[in-house]
C-alpha positions, -999 to 999 in steps of 0.1 A, spaced: -512 235 525 -493 206 541 -514 178 526 -513 196 492 -478 196 493 -476 158 498 -496 155 470 -472 177 446 -450 157 423 -425 184 427 -421 184 466 -391 171 475 -399 165 516 -426 139 511 -405 116 535 -398 142 562 -422 150 590 -435 190 586 -439 209 617 -447 240 601 -453 262 569 -450 301 564 -457 324 530 -420 344 531 -435 366 504 -464 367 476 -473 387 448 -502 386 424 -478 380 390 -509 379 366 -543 390 368 -560 362 385 -527 342 398 -507 344 427 -474 329 434 -455 326 468 -426 314 483 -435 291 512 -409 278 538 -414 246 549 -400 237 585 -390 200 596 -394 183 626 -359 176 621 -331 189 598 -333 224 576 -362 242 568 -366 243 527 -385 271 506 -408 261 473 -424 281 451 -466 277 450 -485 291 420 -523 288 413 -542 280 384 -510 274 362 -535 252 344 -555 279 328 -543 291 292 -551 327 303 -529 324 332 -503 310 307 -509 336 280 -503 363 310 -472 346 324 -455 353 289 -462 384 284 -444 395 317 -414 382 301 -415 412 275 -395 434 306 -418 433 335 -411 441 371 -438 432 397 -436 441 436 -442 416 460 -461 418 495 -426 419 515 -409 443 494 -393 424 472 -397 421 432 -399 393 406 -380 405 374 -391 391 342 -362 395 313 -360 387 279 -331 377 253 -333 385 218 -347 350 212 -384 362 227 -392 389 197 -381 367 168 -409 339 180 -442 343 157 -472 346 179 -493 319 161 -468 292 174 -475 300 207 -507 284 207 -522 255 225 -509 269 261 -510 236 280 -496 223 314 -469 195 311 -472 168 331 -452 137 350 -424 160 359 -409 153 389 -389 186 407 -402 213 385 -434 223 366 -432 230 329 -459 253 305 -459 244 267 -466 273 244 -474 255 212 -442 245 193 -426 275 200 -414 278 241 -412 260 273 -416 276 307 -398 259 334 -408 269 368 -380 258 396 -404 246 423 -374 247 448 -359 280 457 -322 283 464 -309 318 465 -277 323 441 -271 319 400 -291 290 392 -265 269 368 -294 259 343 -302 294 337 -269 311 336 -253 286 314 -283 289 291 -284 327 290 -245 323 284 -247 296 253 -279 318 238 -262 352 240 -226 348 241 -218 315 220 -224 300 184 -229 268 198 -269 259 188 -268 222 205 -290 234 233 -325 249 232 -323 287 232 -330 310 262 -361 335 256 -363 350 289 -357 343 327 -375 351 360 -360 362 391 -371 369 427 -351 395 445 -360 399 482 -362 428 500 -328 420 514 -312 418 477 -306 380 480 -318 364 442 -334 333 434 -340 320 398 -380 311 397 -383 303 362 -367 293 328 -381 304 292 -367 282 266 -376 277 229 -393 242 224 -371 217 203 -391 190 184 -375 156 191 -382 117 186 -372 110 227 -346 117 247 -313 100 240 -315 74 269 -348 60 251 -331 62 214 -300 46 226 -317 14 243 -338 10 210 -305 8 192 -285 -13 216 -316 -38 213 -313 -39 176 -278 -43 180 -283 -75 204 -314 -90 181 -299 -83 148 -262 -77 151 -254 -44 132 -238 -17 148 -239 10 120 -266 28 135 -256 31 168 -217 39 161 -231 66 140 -254 80 168 -230 79 198 -202 94 175 -225 124 170 -231 126 204 -193 129 210 -190 157 187 -222 179 201 -206 168 235 -171 183 225 -187 218 207 -207 221 241 -175 221 261 -157 242 233 -179 271 236 -180 266 277 -143 274 274 -146 303 252 -162 326 276 -149 354 300 -155 362 338 -178 334 352 -172 313 317 -135 317 314 -114 291 310 -84 283 340 -54 263 346 -61 235 368 -42 241 400 -26 215 425 -50 226 453 -80 217 430 -61 182 421 -59 179 459 -92 189 464 -108 163 437 -87 134 448 -98 137 481 -134 142 468 -132 108 449 -115 88 477 -142 101 502 -169 88 478 -149 54 472 -143 54 505 -184 56 514 -194 36 489 -170 6 502 -182 10 541 -220 11 528 -213 -23 508 -190 -37 538 -222 -29 561 -243 -56 536 -216 -79 533 -199 -68 505 -166 -61 498 -144 -41 472 -104 -36 470 -108 0 486 -69 5 482 -67 -4 446 -97 16 442 -81 49 461 -48 41 439 -70 40 407 -86 75 421 -50 93 419 -51 93 380 -67 124 382 -33 140 391 -28 136 353 -52 165 347 -23 187 357 -15 209 329 -49 214 315 -78 236 320 -111 238 340 -144 252 329 -181 255 337 -197 219 323 -228 204 326 -226 187 358 -248 157 355 -243 142 319 -260 116 309 -283 104 280 -314 114 296 -298 148 296 -301 148 257 -327 148 233 -328 133 198 -339 155 170 -361 142 136 -328 147 118 -305 125 143 -288 157 155 -286 163 198 -297 189 219 -281 188 254 -307 199 282 -308 204 319 -279 223 331 -289 224 368 -260 201 376 -267 172 404 -298 181 426 -287 169 458 -253 193 458 -255 230 468 -253 258 443 -222 264 448 -205 232 439 -226 231 408 -213 261 395 -175 252 400 -154 249 371 -140 212 366 -123 196 338 -148 188 308 -141 151 312 -162 146 343 -190 151 315 -177 126 296 -172 101 325 -210 105 333 -220 99 294 -195 68 294 -212 54 326 -246 61 315 -236 40 281 -227 11 306 -265 14 324 -276 11 287 -263 -21 279 -274 -35 307 -309 -23 309 -315 -34 271 -304 -69 282 -331 -70 312 -356 -59 288 -346 -88 267 -337 -114 290 -297 -115 301 -297 -146 306 -287 -153 271 -250 -154 270 -248 -145 231 -266 -112 242 -246 -107 269 -211 -108 246 -229 -88 221 -238 -59 248 -202 -61 258 -194 -57 219 -217 -28 216 -200 -11 248 -168 -11 235 -177 0 202 -195 31 214 -173 41 238 -143 42 214 -166 57 188 -176 85 215 -144 91 226 -126 91 192 -151 121 181 -153 137 214 -111 141 213 -109 150 179 -135 181 181 -123 190 216 -86 195 207 -94 226 190 -84 246 221 -53 237 236 -46 218 268 -86 219 275 -84 184 279 -46 164 289 -29 144 260 -34 111 274 -70 114 292 -72 73 301 -61 77 339 -83 109 348 -109 95 331 -109 60 350 -107 83 377 -134 103 371 -157 70 358 -147 58 396 -162 89 413 -192 86 394 -193 45 398 -192 50 439 -220 72 438 -239 53 415 -233 26 443 -247 46 467 -276 53 449 -285 19 440 -280 8 475 -307 31 488 -331 32 457 -328 3 437 -307 -24 451 -316 -48 422 -296 -25 398 -265 -25 421 -246 -47 402 -241 -21 375 -218 2 393 -204 -25 416 -186 -43 382 -179 -9 373 -159 -7 408 -145 -43 403 -130 -33 369 -92 -27 364 
């Protein structure tokens, strides 16, 4: 079992020595296929629990699983249960659209089955107890909003343990035909600008993305209960300010250990711009928003996906209400990465390319913000009147996080977030 785990693309503990594995619960969720919750105990640090299932590459198993989403409950060996729950979307899918059934390859943290051009079933491999943001945000947008810029949820699978604790195991969504993610299509547009100089296509696309982003935030601000918008409090501002300070100081320390210095005092003053969110609202938001989390359709509209939030953070943090400007900051940082990635692909040594990339970044940043702010201000106080200072603080938080990531994973990409720390 340990060797099978290490060979699985979705297993996140490959670098950690494994002490033992233990099946916590098991069920025959459809005829001929078993699913189990497997606890992985490491030599050091906390254990993790993963979902392990067999024969997912068999279309007959896929079809049987889809049938379960009509509302089936399956009892488990340890006294728990698997609850398959549909939304109104499932009944509206014609059966002839559901073929062929195929296991998708290449995913890192989850496993997906595609049902023709109609549905995608995403199996969450890592088990975390509590509401999964991807599931609950998708359900809310499908059942309680008019927002259509995300794949509709057709159903979900929940594990309920004998102790009553719940964990999301799978999400069934509409399949959206697309021409690629926005990272890929944006890079194509940046390269075209660098080579031919025409910004028209880029500005139109990024403007549409700004509007779609704002429409998402408006939908998330108009709910109730867990999706009700709330005034940002002084305690919120203090906690967010402290969090940005901590991220900046961690990045500065890591850089210092590699003989690189940043003006930490200046950056901490920049972080204080978060205080300008006072009087605005906090809502549920995407939480890990960048060009790779958006699909572009053939009609050039955009679909926002993957509401899980930053995978390394606990579920409770990923469900917190924050200013929607946090998503905006993440997307602006993604634009910065896109211009540098395009330069690398074409040869960043050319001065004319570098100037054109800078011009592209300034133009699309402005286009995105113009369309976003025009649309999002349909709800009073959702964002403050002046966004420059808090947005700068939130971009700083993201750049500091990127510095730490690049230092540990892609040192040759470090100059990108490092330049963002050095900017005024």
